[in-house]
SEMARFI-575891 format. One record per residue (C-alpha): residue in one letter; x, y, z. Coordinates in steps of 0.05 Angstrom, whole numbers, plus 5000, padded with zeros to 4 digits. Example, Ala and Ser with C-alpha at 12.3 -4.5 7.8 and 13.67 -1.06 7.14 Angstrom:
REM SEMARFI-575891
NODE:res:c1:c2:c3
NODE:A:5246:4910:5156;
NODE:S:5273:4979:5143;
***
This chain:
REM SEMARFI-575891
NODE:res:c1:c2:c3
NODE:M:1237:8175:4406;
NODE:K:1298:8204:4442;
NODE:Q:1254:8256:4477;
NODE:S:1208:8200:4502;
NODE:L:1267:8160:4530;
NODE:L:1293:8223:4563;
NODE:C:1225:8236:4596;
NODE:A:1221:8165:4620;
NODE:A:1291:8167:4649;
NODE:L:1275:8232:4686;
NODE:L:1210:8202:4713;
NODE:A:1247:8142:4740;
NODE:A:1299:8187:4772;
NODE:F:1248:8229:4808;
NODE:A:1207:8168:4829;
NODE:A:1261:8139:4875;
NODE:P:1209:8128:4931;
NODE:A:1163:8096:4881;
NODE:S:1099:8058:4896;
NODE:V:1055:8009:4861;
NODE:L:0981:8005:4874;
NODE:A:0961:7932:4863;
NODE:A:0895:7905:4840;
NODE:N:0837:7900:4890;
NODE:L:0847:7853:4948;
NODE:P:0793:7811:4978;
NODE:A:0733:7850:5002;
NODE:L:0736:7887:5069;
NODE:P:0693:7860:5128;
NODE:A:0619:7872:5115;
NODE:F:0611:7920:5173;
NODE:T:0659:7969:5142;
NODE:Q:0615:7980:5081;
NODE:Q:0566:8023:5121;
NODE:A:0622:8067:5147;
NODE:E:0633:8136:5118;
NODE:E:0702:8138:5151;
NODE:L:0749:8086:5177;
NODE:A:0810:8080:5220;
NODE:R:0851:8017:5230;
NODE:L:0872:8002:5302;
NODE:P:0929:7965:5334;
NODE:G:0915:7890:5339;
NODE:G:0871:7888:5280;
NODE:G:0809:7926:5304;
NODE:W:0773:7983:5272;
NODE:L:0739:8050:5286;
NODE:A:0681:8062:5239;
NODE:L:0641:8125:5234;
NODE:D:0573:8120:5200;
NODE:K:0506:8156:5200;
NODE:H:0489:8128:5269;
NODE:G:0553:8140:5308;
NODE:L:0624:8117:5324;
NODE:H:0634:8044:5328;
NODE:L:0691:8002:5357;
NODE:F:0703:7933:5328;
NODE:D:0752:7881:5346;
NODE:K:0794:7842:5294;
NODE:S:0739:7790:5287;
NODE:G:0688:7841:5269;
NODE:R:0651:7840:5335;
NODE:E:0625:7908:5357;
NODE:Q:0651:7924:5426;
NODE:D:0625:7995:5439;
NODE:N:0593:8053:5403;
NODE:I:0575:8128:5413;
NODE:P:0509:8146:5382;
NODE:V:0522:8211:5346;
NODE:R:0515:8245:5278;
NODE:A:0587:8261:5262;
NODE:K:0640:8268:5210;
NODE:Q:0716:8285:5202;
NODE:L:0745:8225:5239;
NODE:D:0819:8228:5255;
NODE:T:0863:8188:5303;
NODE:R:0932:8188:5335;
NODE:I:0962:8123:5359;
NODE:A:1022:8111:5407;
NODE:G:1029:8038:5424;
NODE:D:0961:8015:5448;
NODE:Q:0939:8085:5466;
NODE:V:0889:8114:5415;
NODE:L:0860:8183:5411;
NODE:A:0804:8196:5363;
NODE:V:0770:8261:5347;
NODE:F:0705:8272:5308;
NODE:L:0661:8331:5292;
NODE:E:0588:8332:5316;
NODE:A:0547:8347:5255;
NODE:D:0492:8385:5290;
NODE:T:0535:8428:5337;
NODE:Q:0599:8433:5296;
NODE:R:0635:8417:5361;
NODE:P:0698:8374:5360;
NODE:V:0694:8315:5409;
NODE:P:0756:8276:5430;
NODE:V:0750:8203:5448;
NODE:T:0799:8154:5480;
NODE:V:0798:8083:5457;
NODE:D:0814:8028:5509;
NODE:L:0836:7971:5466;
NODE:Q:0841:7922:5526;
NODE:A:0771:7936:5552;
NODE:G:0740:7950:5487;
NODE:K:0713:8017:5509;
NODE:L:0702:8086:5479;
NODE:T:0705:8144:5527;
NODE:R:0684:8215:5507;
NODE:L:0729:8269:5535;
NODE:A:0712:8341:5546;
NODE:P:0692:8371:5482;
NODE:F:0723:8433:5450;
NODE:P:0685:8498:5455;
NODE:D:0632:8511:5402;
NODE:A:0664:8533:5338;
NODE:T:0657:8606:5317;
NODE:F:0648:8587:5244;
NODE:S:0619:8527:5205;
NODE:V:0671:8474:5204;
NODE:E:0683:8437:5139;
NODE:A:0747:8400:5155;
NODE:S:0787:8381:5216;
NODE:C:0850:8340:5231;
NODE:L:0898:8322:5288;
NODE:Y:0970:8339:5298;
NODE:R:1017:8309:5350;
NODE:D:1078:8354:5360;
NODE:A:1148:8339:5383;
NODE:Q:1126:8356:5454;
NODE:R:1075:8301:5449;
NODE:L:1017:8352:5454;
NODE:D:0956:8340:5411;
NODE:H:0931:8396:5367;
NODE:L:0868:8401:5326;
NODE:F:0860:8442:5262;
NODE:L:0789:8469:5247;
NODE:I:0776:8496:5177;
NODE:A:0716:8534:5151;
NODE:K:0689:8535:5080;
NODE:D:0711:8606:5070;
NODE:G:0783:8591:5094;
NODE:Q:0777:8614:5166;
NODE:A:0817:8566:5208;
NODE:E:0840:8555:5281;
NODE:Q:0891:8513:5315;
NODE:W:0875:8485:5384;
NODE:V:0915:8445:5434;
NODE:M:0891:8397:5485;
NODE:Q:0921:8368:5548;
NODE:G:0878:8329:5598;
NODE:E:0814:8371:5603;
NODE:Q:0846:8434:5576;
NODE:R:0826:8461:5508;
NODE:R:0864:8523:5487;
NODE:L:0863:8564:5424;
NODE:V:0933:8569:5397;
NODE:R:0927:8614:5336;
NODE:K:0882:8634:5279;
NODE:L:0902:8617:5207;
NODE:A:0881:8638:5137;
NODE:L:0874:8577:5091;
NODE:P:0844:8568:5022;
NODE:P:0769:8567:5013;
NODE:H:0731:8502:4996;
NODE:V:0774:8456:5039;
NODE:K:0737:8391:5058;
NODE:H:0797:8348:5074;
NODE:C:0859:8359:5115;
NODE:R:0913:8314:5146;
NODE:V:0979:8327:5182;
NODE:D:1044:8294:5174;
NODE:D:1072:8296:5244;
NODE:G:1143:8277:5225;
NODE:A:1148:8331:5172;
NODE:K:1106:8380:5215;
NODE:Q:1063:8395:5154;
NODE:L:0989:8409:5151;
NODE:L:0962:8385:5085;
NODE:V:0897:8416:5060;
NODE:S:0857:8396:5000;
NODE:E:0827:8457:4963;
NODE:G:0771:8426:4926;
NODE:N:0774:8473:4865;
NODE:L:0849:8478:4859;
NODE:G:0892:8426:4893;
NODE:V:0933:8406:4955;
NODE:W:0976:8455:4995;
NODE:A:1026:8442:5051;
NODE:Y:1031:8489:5111;
NODE:D:1074:8490:5173;
NODE:A:1036:8454:5227;
NODE:E:1082:8485:5280;
NODE:S:1046:8546:5309;
NODE:E:1109:8585:5327;
NODE:G:1135:8628:5271;
NODE:M:1106:8661:5211;
NODE:G:1098:8596:5172;
NODE:K:1100:8581:5099;
NODE:R:1062:8544:5048;
NODE:E:1079:8505:4985;
NODE:A:1041:8473:4927;
NODE:V:1038:8396:4931;
NODE:A:0990:8380:4872;
NODE:L:0947:8427:4830;
NODE:R:0891:8419:4779;
NODE:R:0904:8425:4705;
NODE:P:0935:8465:4672;
NODE:Y:0978:8479:4733;
NODE:G:0988:8405:4750;
NODE:Q:0958:8336:4740;
NODE:L:0894:8337:4781;
NODE:D:0828:8335:4744;
NODE:G:0782:8388:4772;
NODE:G:0817:8397:4837;
NODE:A:0831:8354:4898;
NODE:G:0791:8307:4942;
NODE:A:0810:8261:5000;
NODE:L:0880:8256:5030;
NODE:A:0919:8203:5066;
NODE:V:0990:8215:5094;
NODE:L:1040:8164:5070;
NODE:P:1111:8156:5100;
NODE:G:1149:8210:5063;
NODE:G:1090:8230:5021;
NODE:V:1014:8235:5009;
NODE:A:0959:8201:4971;
NODE:V:0910:8247:4939;
NODE:L:0844:8233:4902;
NODE:D:0825:8282:4847;
NODE:A:0759:8319:4854;
NODE:K:0720:8268:4815;
NODE:A:0752:8209:4852;
NODE:A:0771:8181:4785;
NODE:K:0846:8181:4794;
NODE:L:0894:8169:4853;
NODE:H:0956:8213:4856;
NODE:L:1016:8193:4898;
NODE:L:1068:8245:4915;
NODE:A:1135:8237:4949;
NODE:H:1167:8290:4991;
NODE:K:1243:8289:4996;
NODE:D:1295:8342:5006;
NODE:G:1243:8396:5005;
NODE:R:1214:8375:4936;
NODE:W:1147:8344:4918;
NODE:T:1152:8290:4863;
NODE:A:1088:8265:4829;
NODE:L:1084:8192:4809;
NODE:P:1041:8172:4750;
NODE:P:0967:8178:4768;
NODE:Q:0926:8114:4772;
NODE:A:0853:8103:4753;
NODE:V:0807:8082:4811;
NODE:A:0737:8100:4785;
NODE:L:0703:8106:4853;
NODE:N:0642:8139:4823;
NODE:A:0638:8187:4882;
NODE:R:0606:8255:4883;
NODE:K:0653:8312:4889;
NODE:G:0679:8315:4961;
NODE:D:0649:8251:4983;
NODE:S:0709:8206:4972;
NODE:Q:0751:8182:5030;
NODE:L:0821:8150:5038;
NODE:A:0851:8112:5097;
NODE:L:0912:8068:5110;
NODE:D:0912:7996:5133;
NODE:E:0981:7967:5147;
NODE:G:1010:7972:5077;
NODE:K:0944:7977:5043;
NODE:L:0905:8037:5018;
NODE:L:0830:8040:5033;
NODE:L:0787:8079:4984;
NODE:R:0714:8096:4991;
NODE:G:0667:8113:4935;
NODE:K:0594:8104:4914;
NODE:N:0597:8028:4923;
NODE:G:0632:8028:4992;
NODE:W:0703:8013:5012;
NODE:Q:0757:7975:4973;
NODE:S:0826:7955:4995;
NODE:R:0889:7957:4951;
NODE:A:0958:7936:4964;
NODE:L:1008:7994:4966;
NODE:D:1081:7981:4953;
NODE:W:1107:8047:4979;
NODE:Q:1183:8057:4986;
NODE:G:1182:8126:5018;
NODE:K:1207:8137:5088;
NODE:A:1175:8181:5140;
NODE:E:1212:8248:5151;
NODE:K:1249:8255:5216;
NODE:T:1282:8313:5249;
NODE:M:1340:8310:5299;
NODE:P:1312:8308:5369;
NODE:V:1320:8372:5408;
NODE:A:1305:8380:5482;
NODE:I:1240:8420:5494;
NODE:I:1236:8463:5557;
NODE:E:1175:8495:5586;
NODE:P:1177:8569:5603;
NODE:Q:1159:8589:5675;
NODE:A:1131:8656:5662;
NODE:Q:1121:8710:5609;
NODE:T:1118:8784:5608;
NODE:E:1056:8826:5591;
NODE:P:1051:8836:5516;
NODE:M:1080:8897:5480;
NODE:A:1035:8958:5470;
NODE:R:1051:8954:5396;
NODE:Q:1033:8902:5346;
NODE:G:1081:8869:5297;
NODE:D:1156:8862:5304;
NODE:A:1165:8905:5367;
NODE:A:1201:8866:5424;
NODE:D:1275:8854:5411;
NODE:D:1327:8849:5467;
NODE:P:1324:8837:5541;
NODE:A:1371:8852:5598;
NODE:I:1371:8834:5673;
NODE:W:1382:8881:5732;
NODE:L:1396:8847:5799;
NODE:S:1370:8876:5866;
NODE:S:1397:8867:5935;
NODE:N:1334:8830:5945;
NODE:P:1331:8775:5892;
NODE:A:1255:8778:5886;
NODE:D:1260:8852:5866;
NODE:A:1303:8838:5802;
NODE:R:1280:8873:5740;
NODE:I:1277:8851:5668;
NODE:L:1289:8907:5615;
NODE:G:1262:8898:5545;
NODE:T:1268:8940:5483;
NODE:N:1208:8958:5440;
NODE:K:1232:8977:5369;
NODE:K:1169:9020:5361;
NODE:Q:1164:9053:5428;
NODE:G:1223:9051:5476;
NODE:L:1245:9013:5538;
NODE:L:1202:8972:5582;
NODE:V:1215:8945:5652;
NODE:Y:1182:8883:5683;
NODE:D:1185:8846:5750;
NODE:L:1198:8772:5758;
NODE:Q:1124:8756:5748;
NODE:G:1124:8790:5680;
NODE:K:1083:8850:5703;
NODE:Q:1105:8916:5671;
NODE:T:1130:8965:5721;
NODE:Q:1157:9021:5678;
NODE:L:1156:9047:5606;
NODE:L:1205:9099:5578;
NODE:E:1179:9124:5511;
NODE:V:1245:9145:5483;
NODE:G:1244:9121:5412;
NODE:R:1261:9059:5371;
NODE:L:1309:9021:5416;
NODE:N:1341:8958:5390;
NODE:N:1391:8924:5437;
NODE:V:1401:8937:5510;
NODE:D:1452:8913:5563;
NODE:V:1464:8926:5638;
NODE:R:1526:8932:5683;
NODE:Q:1523:8943:5758;
NODE:G:1570:8971:5811;
NODE:I:1610:9011:5760;
NODE:N:1662:9058:5790;
NODE:L:1650:9124:5754;
NODE:G:1664:9195:5778;
NODE:G:1682:9170:5849;
NODE:A:1615:9133:5857;
NODE:K:1585:9067:5841;
NODE:V:1529:9068:5790;
NODE:D:1485:9017:5754;
NODE:L:1475:9031:5679;
NODE:A:1435:9006:5621;
NODE:V:1457:9025:5551;
NODE:A:1415:9016:5488;
NODE:T:1420:9030:5414;
NODE:R:1368:9080:5386;
NODE:R:1353:9071:5311;
NODE:D:1318:9139:5303;
NODE:D:1382:9178:5305;
NODE:N:1438:9126:5308;
NODE:T:1456:9143:5380;
NODE:M:1475:9104:5441;
NODE:M:1429:9118:5500;
NODE:L:1445:9113:5574;
NODE:F:1397:9100:5631;
NODE:S:1415:9104:5705;
NODE:I:1382:9050:5749;
NODE:A:1364:9069:5822;
NODE:A:1368:9022:5879;
NODE:N:1293:9006:5874;
NODE:G:1301:8985:5800;
NODE:E:1271:9049:5770;
NODE:L:1305:9074:5706;
NODE:S:1317:9145:5683;
NODE:V:1348:9174:5620;
NODE:A:1421:9191:5634;
NODE:G:1445:9216:5566;
NODE:S:1456:9199:5493;
NODE:F:1515:9199:5447;
NODE:A:1522:9204:5371;
NODE:T:1559:9148:5339;
NODE:G:1568:9168:5267;
NODE:L:1541:9101:5244;
NODE:N:1491:9101:5187;
NODE:D:1447:9043:5211;
NODE:I:1460:9027:5284;
NODE:Y:1437:8957:5306;
NODE:G:1464:8914:5362;
NODE:M:1506:8928:5425;
NODE:C:1535:8898:5488;
NODE:L:1572:8924:5550;
NODE:Y:1640:8904:5577;
NODE:Q:1663:8916:5648;
NODE:P:1739:8908:5651;
NODE:K:1772:8882:5713;
NODE:A:1811:8947:5718;
NODE:G:1746:8986:5726;
NODE:G:1699:9028:5686;
NODE:V:1651:9005:5632;
NODE:E:1656:9002:5555;
NODE:A:1605:8992:5501;
NODE:F:1609:8954:5435;
NODE:I:1560:8977:5383;
NODE:N:1552:8955:5312;
NODE:D:1522:8977:5245;
NODE:K:1485:8934:5195;
NODE:D:1545:8943:5146;
NODE:G:1588:8902:5194;
NODE:T:1623:8959:5231;
NODE:F:1638:8953:5304;
NODE:Q:1657:9011:5350;
NODE:Q:1683:9005:5421;
NODE:Y:1672:9063:5468;
NODE:Q:1695:9077:5539;
NODE:I:1639:9109:5581;
NODE:G:1661:9160:5633;
NODE:M:1633:9213:5679;
NODE:S:1657:9284:5693;
NODE:D:1622:9336:5734;
NODE:G:1562:9289:5741;
NODE:K:1553:9281:5666;
NODE:F:1566:9219:5624;
NODE:G:1613:9219:5565;
NODE:A:1638:9170:5514;
NODE:T:1705:9161:5481;
NODE:L:1717:9120:5419;
NODE:L:1771:9066:5431;
NODE:R:1773:9027:5367;
NODE:S:1734:9005:5305;
NODE:F:1736:8940:5267;
NODE:K:1689:8906:5216;
NODE:V:1661:8838:5198;
NODE:A:1643:8820:5126;
NODE:T:1568:8818:5131;
NODE:Q:1512:8841:5176;
NODE:P:1521:8829:5252;
NODE:E:1476:8842:5312;
NODE:G:1481:8802:5375;
NODE:C:1545:8806:5419;
NODE:V:1565:8793:5489;
NODE:A:1629:8807:5528;
NODE:D:1655:8760:5581;
NODE:D:1680:8806:5636;
NODE:N:1717:8747:5670;
NODE:S:1757:8723:5610;
NODE:G:1761:8790:5572;
NODE:R:1732:8759:5508;
NODE:L:1681:8788:5461;
NODE:F:1633:8742:5426;
NODE:L:1596:8770:5366;
NODE:G:1546:8742:5315;
NODE:E:1551:8751:5241;
NODE:E:1480:8733:5222;
NODE:R:1494:8690:5161;
NODE:R:1563:8660:5180;
NODE:G:1565:8646:5255;
NODE:V:1595:8666:5322;
NODE:W:1664:8699:5326;
NODE:T:1708:8717:5384;
NODE:T:1762:8769:5394;
NODE:S:1794:8804:5451;
NODE:A:1748:8853:5488;
NODE:D:1810:8894:5508;
NODE:A:1820:8950:5459;
NODE:A:1893:8957:5477;
NODE:R:1907:8885:5460;
NODE:P:1865:8869:5397;
NODE:D:1871:8802:5363;
NODE:A:1843:8771:5299;
NODE:L:1772:8746:5297;
NODE:S:1767:8671:5308;
NODE:M:1708:8629:5289;
NODE:V:1675:8596:5350;
NODE:L:1610:8566:5320;
NODE:P:1596:8568:5245;
NODE:V:1528:8565:5215;
NODE:G:1514:8491:5202;
NODE:A:1488:8430:5237;
NODE:N:1481:8464:5306;
NODE:L:1467:8536:5286;
NODE:A:1417:8561:5233;
NODE:A:1421:8632:5205;
NODE:D:1403:8683:5228;
NODE:V:1450:8684:5287;
NODE:E:1419:8733:5335;
NODE:G:1420:8744:5412;
NODE:M:1474:8715:5457;
NODE:A:1490:8714:5530;
NODE:I:1539:8684:5580;
NODE:Y:1519:8641:5639;
NODE:H:1575:8650:5690;
NODE:G:1584:8585:5729;
NODE:R:1584:8593:5804;
NODE:N:1638:8567:5852;
NODE:G:1685:8546:5796;
NODE:A:1631:8512:5754;
NODE:P:1637:8520:5678;
NODE:S:1610:8582:5642;
NODE:Y:1568:8575:5580;
NODE:L:1552:8615:5519;
NODE:V:1478:8616:5498;
NODE:V:1462:8634:5426;
NODE:S:1395:8644:5391;
NODE:S:1392:8603:5327;
NODE:Q:1335:8646:5297;
NODE:G:1330:8604:5231;
NODE:D:1302:8544:5268;
NODE:S:1276:8576:5332;
NODE:S:1325:8538:5375;
NODE:Y:1382:8557:5425;
NODE:V:1452:8530:5426;
NODE:V:1493:8523:5491;
NODE:L:1570:8517:5486;
NODE:D:1628:8526:5532;
NODE:A:1648:8598:5541;
NODE:T:1721:8579:5538;
NODE:A:1762:8546:5484;
NODE:P:1753:8498:5448;
NODE:Y:1680:8521:5456;
NODE:K:1650:8452:5458;
NODE:V:1576:8450:5439;
NODE:R:1538:8423:5498;
NODE:G:1469:8417:5464;
NODE:R:1409:8451:5434;
NODE:F:1339:8462:5460;
NODE:R:1273:8495:5441;
NODE:V:1222:8529:5487;
NODE:G:1154:8494:5483;
NODE:F:1085:8504:5512;
NODE:N:1070:8507:5585;
NODE:L:0996:8494:5581;
NODE:Q:0984:8491:5655;
NODE:A:1008:8563:5660;
NODE:G:0978:8584:5593;
NODE:I:1045:8603:5562;
NODE:D:1066:8588:5491;
NODE:G:1136:8573:5466;
NODE:T:1185:8618:5432;
NODE:S:1202:8628:5359;
NODE:E:1248:8670:5314;
NODE:T:1283:8699:5376;
NODE:D:1322:8764:5368;
NODE:G:1352:8777:5437;
NODE:L:1363:8737:5500;
NODE:E:1398:8747:5568;
NODE:V:1417:8699:5623;
NODE:T:1441:8705:5695;
NODE:S:1467:8652:5744;
NODE:S:1446:8692:5805;
NODE:N:1397:8660:5852;
NODE:L:1331:8694:5840;
NODE:G:1291:8647:5883;
NODE:G:1237:8596:5868;
NODE:P:1246:8561:5800;
NODE:Y:1304:8609:5786;
NODE:A:1349:8588:5843;
NODE:Q:1403:8567:5792;
NODE:G:1389:8629:5750;
NODE:M:1343:8654:5695;
NODE:L:1342:8657:5619;
NODE:V:1300:8711:5587;
NODE:I:1281:8701:5513;
NODE:Q:1247:8747:5464;
NODE:D:1187:8711:5429;
NODE:G:1178:8730:5356;
NODE:Y:1106:8703:5353;
NODE:K:1057:8705:5412;
NODE:R:1009:8646:5412;
NODE:L:0959:8615:5459;
NODE:P:0924:8657:5434;
NODE:D:0952:8706:5383;
NODE:G:0977:8771:5411;
NODE:P:1033:8824:5411;
NODE:Q:1103:8800:5422;
NODE:N:1133:8790:5492;
NODE:F:1189:8758:5530;
NODE:K:1191:8687:5563;
NODE:Y:1225:8669:5628;
NODE:V:1261:8602:5629;
NODE:A:1290:8568:5693;
NODE:W:1365:8553:5682;
NODE:A:1357:8491:5722;
NODE:D:1310:8463:5667;
NODE:V:1364:8478:5615;
NODE:A:1418:8446:5656;
NODE:K:1375:8384:5668;
NODE:A:1355:8377:5595;
NODE:L:1427:8385:5569;
NODE:K:1461:8348:5625;
NODE:L:1504:8409:5643;
NODE:D:1553:8412:5702;
***
């Protein structure tokens, strides 16, 4: 008895966003009973898909328009009185988007998607934070694709591997989750966002792994949860999603008498619509869950991207910027952890490749007084032999190897350069064990040399760092803890001070960082890669280091450029590089190349767009 009471108490605790499915309500309008799929519209109208086509009905049940077609897989997105619908032509397997003009009572076919490369079993829409509409297409054997549409454009975003035997899918836009119903096993949740590696989690599984009888059928997204029919359409399962956990409420008998895979679910203003062998029925749904929301973050479109790496996988890492006397001839340097150092122009075209080994981080300083001459240098860490590599940069932007130096580190990782006001140049390098070394780089008899000035250590793994030549401060990232600052002057060291801890504004891992030097007395800003949530934090580069905002880099569909994710390194300049980069440029490593899939690369962002989005001075 005590055990039963305990189980009941636990069930009540987990069922905080509980729901009650009431008895059948009065029958739905007669025209709906011929429909195989339904969608409720603002103002009380309906979209109904049957064997003869897609039909638009007003709230009184009068048919206003129709599109004759054999189709399936109807899904919609609604914003105010703007309605987008997509269905799948049964004969061609081609997805067709349709706009619904509620005022005029008209259906308008838009440009279709290209013919599918596989037989499509399921499809569903996703509207992302950038307000772009995506379409997922899923084959019986688990092949899947994600497409994005804007106007007449239809672009393949990525390919996915999903479970076999999926006949139903829906996307929770707020939670950014793609929910797929695997007929023989259960329901899975995947990341709907295309950037990043993605993850999946089990939502509801068949017995003995869960409560579903025989597997999963139709789906309907609820605010903060999902409704699922089992494979036999005999029971309805309601599941709440809160704080990263799925909680199953007691299953409820529905007895739709539908063949496996033929059931359907839809929502109708607080009611749940269920379709079985005898048509549609409506039931009241007292659901207490709330839609998941994420904090709004500014989304900025990139202006250009570099040509992809010549190596697959995790190759691109850290960029640097070299400025020319002619701004249009500036060069972007980028490390390839599997190959060496690459050089690009402002259009993203590769101009040079130095195959010198597994380089990690790179930085540039120009006009350095060394050996009685002014030189431009790039310095990078090489993981093959734990050395620091030097490259000289000619006036035309061409790089050549200038030397390398042993460091004594066991696992060399990140680095950054410092150009003191007194002259010369220094390099900070670090090891995965937290060790930092500071070297002075010199030149004698035309040869470069390096002298160790000091060593210090942070508690856990670092990587990114940047030195502010103007203020003499070093900023460094401890990946799991946050951003620290200390003196860049080896002769005047001070204790590490926390600038920005991992928390609300910064998600581990803390990776690349750079300083935007304000022109003509304007403020300077520290830009940090928040790799854990694929965002970027901008804060003042001077105490008290006020956070000015966060942003993400999204799609530029017109230019065919995807966003950025899981960024390792970044670099920024405030120099006028012309065109969209008149206020400067931000270069960002992209962890996952989409639109379509491909090797990693770097994205170019106009600083003017960052300043506008975050309202910077």
